[in-house]
N, C-alpha and C positions, 0 to 999 in steps of 0.2 A: 504742219510739217516744219522741220527745223534743220538748219545746217549745223552739224556737230562741230564744225571748224570755226565758223564766224558767228554762230549762234543767232543768225537772223531767222525770223519766222516767215514762212511763205504760205500762200493759199493752197488748199488741197488741189491736187492735180499736177503740181510742179514737183518733179522728182530729183532735179539736180540744181545745186546752188549756181546762179548765173555769175556770181562774183569769183568763186574759187573752184568750180566744177566738182564739188564734193557731193556725193549722193545724200539726199535728205533723209532724215529719220523722223519718227513720230516723237512728239514731246514726251510721251510716257517712256519710250525707249531711251531718249536722251537723259531724262532725269534718273532713270534706273541704273545708268552707268556712270553717274557722277562720282567723283572721289570725295568722300566726306572725311574730314579730319578725325572725327570720333571713331571711325572704323580702323584706324591705324595706331600702332604702338611702336615706341622706340625699342629696338632690340640690341643696339650697339652704338657706341660713339667711337669716333676715330679722330686723330689729330691730322691725318694726311688723306687727301682725296684719292691717292693711288690705293691705299689700303681699303678705303670705302668702296672704290670701284671693283677691287678684287673680291671683296666679300659679296658685293651685289652680283657679280658674275657667278660665284659659287652658289648663291641662293637661287639665282635664276636657273641654274642647271637642275635644281630640285623643283622647278616650276613654282617658285615662290616670288610673287611680285614684290619689288623693293623700290622705295623712294629714298633718295638721298637729299637731306636738308643740309645745305652748305651755307653757313652764315658768315662766310669770309667776306669782308668788306675791303676790297682792293683800293678804295679811294681814301682810306685812313692809313697814313704812313706810320708803321711801327716796325721795330726790329723783330724778326721772327714771325711765327704764325700763331695768333692767339685764338683763332676760331676753333670751334668744336663742330665736327661733322657728324650728323646723326643718321642712322639707318632705320627706316621705318618699314614695317610689314603689316599686312592685314592681321587683325586680332586672332583670327582662326588659324593663322600660319605661325604665330609667335613662338609656340613651344618647339616646333620643328626647326625654325630659324635659329633659335637660341642653341639648340642641340648641335646644329651644324657649325655655328660660329665657335662654340666651345670646343668642338672636335678639331677645328682648324687651328685654334689658338693653344691647343694642348701641347705642353712642352714635355718631351720624353727624355 
């Protein structure tokens, strides 16, 4: 048994993590739900976190899981924002996500 939050392993028979009170899962269940980078693709890039959050919200409304990769380094002083924010979705949702993003960005 394993705590999905703190990732400590416990003996069989223990059902709750004594450190964080999270229900334990089997190691197989834990490993089956891990996020692997190879399962995700970039479907869009943004210059603004607000735009990325809005796209994430729209994709979430279509039941598409989205990760936002923000490479903004606030400890490096520069004028303006030089970071690129990437939106990633699972490979099997990429086609639908791109269609939704293109529809949102369509200029009439």
